[in-house]
TIPA-135716 format. One record per atom (N, C-alpha, C): residue number from 1; residue in one letter; chain; atom name; y, x, z. Coordinates in Angstrom, 1 decimal. Last residue first. Layout:
N
pos, code, unit, site, c2, c1, c3
NUM, A, A, CA, Y, X, Z
...
REM end
This chain:
100
pos, code, unit, site, c2, c1, c3
100, S, A, N, 70.9, -4.4, 31.2
100, S, A, CA, 72.2, -4.4, 32.2
100, S, A, C, 73.6, -4.0, 32.1
99, G, A, N, 69.8, -2.0, 29.9
99, G, A, CA, 70.3, -3.4, 28.6
99, G, A, C, 71.4, -4.1, 29.7
98, A, A, N, 68.1, -1.5, 31.7
98, A, A, CA, 68.9, -0.9, 31.2
98, A, A, C, 69.8, -1.5, 30.4
97, G, A, N, 66.9, -3.9, 32.8
97, G, A, CA, 66.9, -3.0, 33.5
97, G, A, C, 68.7, -2.0, 33.1
96, E, A, N, 65.0, -4.5, 30.4
96, E, A, CA, 66.0, -5.3, 30.8
96, E, A, C, 66.7, -4.8, 32.2
95, N, A, N, 63.4, -1.9, 30.5
95, N, A, CA, 64.8, -1.9, 29.2
95, N, A, C, 65.2, -2.8, 29.3
94, E, A, N, 61.6, -2.0, 32.8
94, E, A, CA, 63.0, -1.0, 32.8
94, E, A, C, 63.7, -1.5, 31.1
93, D, A, N, 60.5, -4.3, 32.2
93, D, A, CA, 61.1, -4.4, 33.5
93, D, A, C, 62.9, -3.3, 33.6
92, V, A, N, 58.8, -3.6, 30.1
92, V, A, CA, 59.7, -5.0, 30.1
92, V, A, C, 61.1, -5.1, 30.8
91, E, A, N, 57.6, -1.8, 31.0
91, E, A, CA, 58.5, -1.7, 30.4
91, E, A, C, 59.5, -2.4, 30.1
90, L, A, N, 56.0, -3.0, 33.1
90, L, A, CA, 56.9, -2.4, 33.5
90, L, A, C, 57.6, -2.0, 32.5
89, R, A, N, 54.7, -4.9, 31.8
89, R, A, CA, 54.9, -5.2, 32.6
89, R, A, C, 56.1, -4.5, 32.8
88, L, A, N, 52.8, -2.7, 29.8
88, L, A, CA, 53.8, -3.7, 29.4
88, L, A, C, 54.8, -4.0, 30.3
87, A, A, N, 51.5, -1.9, 32.5
87, A, A, CA, 52.1, -0.9, 31.2
87, A, A, C, 53.0, -1.8, 30.8
86, E, A, N, 49.9, -4.4, 33.0
86, E, A, CA, 51.1, -4.2, 33.6
86, E, A, C, 52.2, -3.0, 33.4
85, I, A, N, 48.4, -4.9, 30.7
85, I, A, CA, 49.2, -6.1, 30.9
85, I, A, C, 50.5, -5.2, 32.1
84, E, A, N, 46.4, -2.6, 30.9
84, E, A, CA, 47.2, -2.5, 29.6
84, E, A, C, 48.6, -3.7, 29.8
83, Q, A, N, 45.5, -2.9, 32.9
83, Q, A, CA, 46.5, -1.8, 33.4
83, Q, A, C, 47.2, -1.8, 32.3
82, R, A, N, 44.3, -5.1, 32.8
82, R, A, CA, 44.8, -5.2, 33.7
82, R, A, C, 45.8, -4.0, 33.5
81, L, A, N, 42.2, -4.2, 30.4
81, L, A, CA, 43.6, -5.1, 29.7
81, L, A, C, 44.8, -5.3, 30.8
80, V, A, N, 41.1, -2.7, 32.1
80, V, A, CA, 41.9, -1.7, 30.9
80, V, A, C, 43.5, -2.5, 30.4
79, E, A, N, 39.5, -4.6, 33.4
79, E, A, CA, 40.4, -3.5, 34.4
79, E, A, C, 41.3, -2.9, 32.7
78, Y, A, N, 38.3, -6.0, 31.3
78, Y, A, CA, 39.4, -6.4, 32.4
78, Y, A, C, 40.0, -6.0, 32.3
77, E, A, N, 35.9, -3.6, 30.7
77, E, A, CA, 37.5, -4.4, 29.3
77, E, A, C, 38.8, -5.4, 30.2
76, E, A, N, 34.6, -3.5, 32.9
76, E, A, CA, 35.5, -2.6, 32.5
76, E, A, C, 36.5, -3.1, 31.7
75, L, A, N, 33.5, -6.3, 33.0
75, L, A, CA, 34.6, -5.7, 34.0
75, L, A, C, 35.2, -4.8, 33.6
74, K, A, N, 31.8, -6.1, 30.6
74, K, A, CA, 33.6, -7.2, 30.9
74, K, A, C, 34.6, -7.0, 31.8
73, R, A, N, 30.3, -4.2, 31.3
73, R, A, CA, 31.1, -3.9, 30.6
73, R, A, C, 32.7, -5.0, 30.4
72, S, A, N, 29.3, -5.5, 33.5
72, S, A, CA, 29.8, -4.3, 33.9
72, S, A, C, 30.7, -3.7, 32.7
71, L, A, N, 28.2, -7.6, 32.6
71, L, A, CA, 29.2, -7.9, 33.6
71, L, A, C, 30.0, -7.0, 33.9
70, F, A, N, 26.0, -6.8, 30.9
70, F, A, CA, 27.1, -7.0, 29.8
70, F, A, C, 28.5, -7.0, 31.5
69, N, A, N, 24.4, -5.2, 32.7
69, N, A, CA, 24.8, -4.4, 31.7
69, N, A, C, 26.3, -5.8, 30.7
68, S, A, N, 23.3, -8.0, 33.9
68, S, A, CA, 24.3, -6.7, 35.2
68, S, A, C, 25.4, -6.0, 33.7
67, A, A, N, 22.0, -8.6, 31.2
67, A, A, CA, 22.9, -9.6, 32.1
67, A, A, C, 23.8, -8.6, 33.1
66, L, A, N, 20.0, -7.0, 31.1
66, L, A, CA, 21.1, -7.1, 30.4
66, L, A, C, 22.3, -8.2, 30.7
65, E, A, N, 18.8, -7.0, 33.5
65, E, A, CA, 19.2, -5.6, 33.3
65, E, A, C, 20.4, -5.7, 32.2
64, S, A, N, 17.5, -9.8, 33.4
64, S, A, CA, 18.9, -9.2, 34.8
64, S, A, C, 19.2, -7.8, 34.7
63, K, A, N, 15.6, -9.4, 31.2
63, K, A, CA, 16.9, -10.3, 31.5
63, K, A, C, 18.3, -10.3, 32.2
62, Q, A, N, 14.2, -7.5, 32.2
62, Q, A, CA, 15.3, -7.4, 30.9
62, Q, A, C, 16.2, -8.5, 31.2
61, K, A, N, 12.7, -9.1, 34.2
61, K, A, CA, 13.6, -7.9, 34.6
61, K, A, C, 14.4, -7.5, 33.5
60, M, A, N, 11.7, -11.1, 32.5
60, M, A, CA, 13.0, -11.4, 33.6
60, M, A, C, 13.5, -10.2, 33.7
59, G, A, N, 10.2, -9.6, 31.3
59, G, A, CA, 11.2, -10.5, 30.7
59, G, A, C, 12.1, -10.7, 31.4
58, A, A, N, 8.7, -9.3, 33.4
58, A, A, CA, 9.4, -7.8, 32.1
58, A, A, C, 10.1, -8.5, 31.4
57, P, A, N, 7.5, -11.4, 33.9
57, P, A, CA, 7.8, -10.7, 35.5
57, P, A, C, 8.9, -9.5, 34.1
56, T, A, N, 7.6, -13.2, 31.1
56, T, A, CA, 7.5, -12.3, 32.1
56, T, A, C, 7.6, -12.0, 32.8
55, L, A, N, 8.7, -16.6, 30.2
55, L, A, CA, 9.8, -15.4, 30.5
55, L, A, C, 8.9, -14.4, 31.7
54, V, A, N, 6.9, -18.5, 27.7
54, V, A, CA, 7.2, -18.0, 29.0
54, V, A, C, 7.7, -16.9, 29.2
53, Y, A, N, 6.4, -20.9, 25.8
53, Y, A, CA, 6.7, -19.5, 26.0
53, Y, A, C, 7.5, -19.5, 27.3
52, L, A, N, 3.9, -22.7, 24.2
52, L, A, CA, 4.7, -22.8, 25.4
52, L, A, C, 4.8, -21.0, 25.8
51, Y, A, N, 3.7, -24.7, 21.4
51, Y, A, CA, 3.1, -22.9, 22.3
51, Y, A, C, 4.1, -23.2, 23.4
50, Q, A, N, 1.5, -27.0, 19.3
50, Q, A, CA, 2.6, -26.5, 20.2
50, Q, A, C, 2.6, -24.9, 20.9
49, A, A, N, -0.3, -28.2, 16.9
49, A, A, CA, -0.9, -27.3, 18.2
49, A, A, C, 1.2, -27.0, 18.0
48, K, A, N, -0.3, -31.0, 16.3
48, K, A, CA, 0.2, -29.7, 15.6
48, K, A, C, -0.3, -29.3, 16.7
47, S, A, N, -1.4, -34.5, 16.4
47, S, A, CA, -1.6, -33.0, 15.0
47, S, A, C, -1.3, -31.7, 15.2
46, G, A, N, -1.4, -34.7, 18.5
46, G, A, CA, -2.8, -35.0, 18.5
46, G, A, C, -2.3, -34.2, 16.7
45, S, A, N, 1.0, -32.9, 21.1
45, S, A, CA, 1.0, -33.8, 19.5
45, S, A, C, -0.4, -34.0, 19.2
44, K, A, N, 0.9, -30.5, 22.2
44, K, A, CA, 1.9, -31.7, 22.4
44, K, A, C, 2.1, -32.9, 22.0
43, R, A, N, -0.9, -28.7, 23.6
43, R, A, CA, -1.3, -29.8, 22.3
43, R, A, C, -0.1, -30.5, 23.1
42, F, A, N, -0.8, -25.0, 23.3
42, F, A, CA, -0.9, -26.7, 24.4
42, F, A, C, -0.3, -27.7, 23.0
41, N, A, N, -1.3, -21.7, 24.1
41, N, A, CA, -1.3, -22.7, 23.1
41, N, A, C, -1.0, -23.9, 23.9
40, D, A, N, 1.9, -19.3, 25.1
40, D, A, CA, 0.1, -19.8, 25.5
40, D, A, C, 0.2, -20.8, 24.2
39, A, A, N, 3.5, -16.6, 25.0
39, A, A, CA, 3.2, -17.3, 24.3
39, A, A, C, 1.6, -18.3, 24.7
38, K, A, N, 5.6, -14.6, 27.1
38, K, A, CA, 3.6, -14.9, 26.8
38, K, A, C, 4.2, -16.2, 26.3
37, V, A, N, 7.8, -11.8, 27.0
37, V, A, CA, 7.7, -13.6, 27.0
37, V, A, C, 6.2, -13.4, 26.4
36, F, A, N, 7.9, -9.5, 27.3
36, F, A, CA, 8.8, -10.1, 27.7
36, F, A, C, 9.2, -11.5, 27.5
35, G, A, N, 6.2, -7.5, 25.2
35, G, A, CA, 5.7, -7.9, 27.6
35, G, A, C, 6.8, -8.5, 28.0
34, R, A, N, 7.0, -6.7, 23.0
34, R, A, CA, 7.5, -6.0, 24.0
34, R, A, C, 6.7, -6.3, 25.9
33, E, A, N, 5.4, -8.8, 21.8
33, E, A, CA, 4.8, -7.6, 21.6
33, E, A, C, 5.0, -6.8, 22.7
32, I, A, N, 7.4, -10.8, 22.6
32, I, A, CA, 5.8, -11.1, 23.0
32, I, A, C, 5.2, -9.7, 22.6
31, L, A, N, 9.3, -10.0, 21.5
31, L, A, CA, 9.5, -10.2, 22.5
31, L, A, C, 7.7, -10.0, 23.1
30, A, A, N, 8.4, -10.3, 18.8
30, A, A, CA, 9.0, -9.0, 19.1
30, A, A, C, 8.8, -8.7, 20.2
29, K, A, N, 8.2, -12.9, 18.5
29, K, A, CA, 7.0, -11.9, 18.3
29, K, A, C, 6.8, -10.7, 18.7
28, L, A, N, 10.3, -13.9, 18.5
28, L, A, CA, 9.8, -14.4, 19.6
28, L, A, C, 8.7, -13.2, 19.3
27, A, A, N, 12.0, -12.2, 15.8
27, A, A, CA, 12.3, -12.1, 17.4
27, A, A, C, 11.0, -13.1, 18.9
26, Y, A, N, 10.1, -13.9, 13.8
26, Y, A, CA, 10.1, -12.8, 13.7
26, Y, A, C, 11.0, -11.9, 15.2
25, N, A, N, 10.3, -16.8, 15.0
25, N, A, CA, 9.6, -16.3, 15.3
25, N, A, C, 9.5, -14.6, 14.5
24, V, A, N, 13.9, -16.6, 14.2
24, V, A, CA, 13.1, -17.0, 15.7
24, V, A, C, 11.9, -16.7, 15.4
23, G, A, N, 13.8, -16.2, 11.2
23, G, A, CA, 14.6, -15.2, 12.2
23, G, A, C, 13.8, -15.5, 14.0
22, G, A, N, 13.1, -18.4, 10.6
22, G, A, CA, 11.9, -16.9, 10.8
22, G, A, C, 12.8, -16.3, 11.1
21, L, A, N, 14.9, -20.1, 10.9
21, L, A, CA, 14.1, -20.5, 11.3
21, L, A, C, 12.9, -18.9, 12.0
20, S, A, N, 17.8, -18.4, 11.7
20, S, A, CA, 17.0, -19.1, 10.2
20, S, A, C, 15.6, -19.5, 11.5
19, V, A, N, 20.8, -19.8, 14.4
19, V, A, CA, 19.9, -18.8, 13.3
19, V, A, C, 18.2, -19.4, 12.6
18, G, A, N, 22.0, -21.4, 16.4
18, G, A, CA, 22.3, -21.0, 14.8
18, G, A, C, 21.4, -19.8, 14.0
17, L, A, N, 20.2, -21.8, 18.2
17, L, A, CA, 21.0, -20.3, 18.0
17, L, A, C, 22.1, -20.2, 17.1
16, E, A, N, 19.4, -24.3, 18.1
16, E, A, CA, 20.6, -24.1, 19.3
16, E, A, C, 21.0, -22.4, 18.9
15, V, A, N, 17.7, -24.1, 15.8
15, V, A, CA, 18.8, -25.0, 15.2
15, V, A, C, 20.3, -24.2, 17.0
14, A, A, N, 16.3, -22.1, 16.9
14, A, A, CA, 16.7, -22.1, 15.6
14, A, A, C, 17.8, -23.0, 15.3
13, L, A, N, 15.2, -23.8, 18.6
13, L, A, CA, 16.0, -22.7, 18.9
13, L, A, C, 16.4, -22.0, 17.9
12, Q, A, N, 13.7, -25.7, 17.2
12, Q, A, CA, 15.0, -26.0, 18.5
12, Q, A, C, 15.7, -24.6, 18.8
11, R, A, N, 12.1, -24.4, 15.9
11, R, A, CA, 12.7, -24.9, 15.2
11, R, A, C, 13.9, -25.2, 16.3
10, Q, A, N, 9.8, -23.6, 18.3
10, Q, A, CA, 10.9, -22.0, 17.4
10, Q, A, C, 12.1, -22.9, 17.0
9, S, A, N, 10.8, -25.8, 21.2
9, S, A, CA, 10.4, -25.4, 19.5
9, S, A, C, 10.8, -24.4, 19.0
8, V, A, N, 10.2, -25.8, 24.3
8, V, A, CA, 11.1, -25.4, 23.2
8, V, A, C, 10.9, -25.1, 22.1
7, E, A, N, 8.8, -25.5, 26.8
7, E, A, CA, 8.0, -25.9, 25.6
7, E, A, C, 9.2, -25.7, 24.3
6, P, A, N, 10.3, -23.9, 28.6
6, P, A, CA, 9.1, -23.8, 27.8
6, P, A, C, 8.9, -24.1, 26.9
5, N, A, N, 13.5, -24.2, 29.4
5, N, A, CA, 12.2, -25.5, 28.4
5, N, A, C, 11.6, -24.3, 28.3
4, A, A, N, 14.5, -22.3, 30.7
4, A, A, CA, 15.2, -23.5, 31.3
4, A, A, C, 14.1, -24.1, 30.3
3, E, A, N, 13.5, -19.7, 29.2
3, E, A, CA, 13.3, -19.9, 30.7
3, E, A, C, 13.8, -21.1, 31.1
2, I, A, N, 14.6, -20.3, 27.1
2, I, A, CA, 13.2, -20.3, 26.8
2, I, A, C, 12.4, -20.2, 28.3
1, M, A, N, 17.2, -19.8, 27.2
1, M, A, CA, 16.6, -21.3, 26.6
1, M, A, C, 15.5, -21.6, 26.8
REM end
């Protein structure tokens, strides 16, 4: 969300992610401390200071690694399920052949 909309507010992030505003604030501070996100001040309106959140190169790298790891896990899960389905098909075929 931050990459797609750097001007997103913490409140908007909380609503979209279904977490508390405090949780978003805590997570953003951790991401900033780790160097994955950079926060710059800007003024969206005359009454409130707003922040612009930008993924840093380290944040982009971490995002890519997380996505790659997620994809690898899902492909492994798919292969296990595919093998289980094939074993069940063979079992059904054997049982149908024995019942004839």
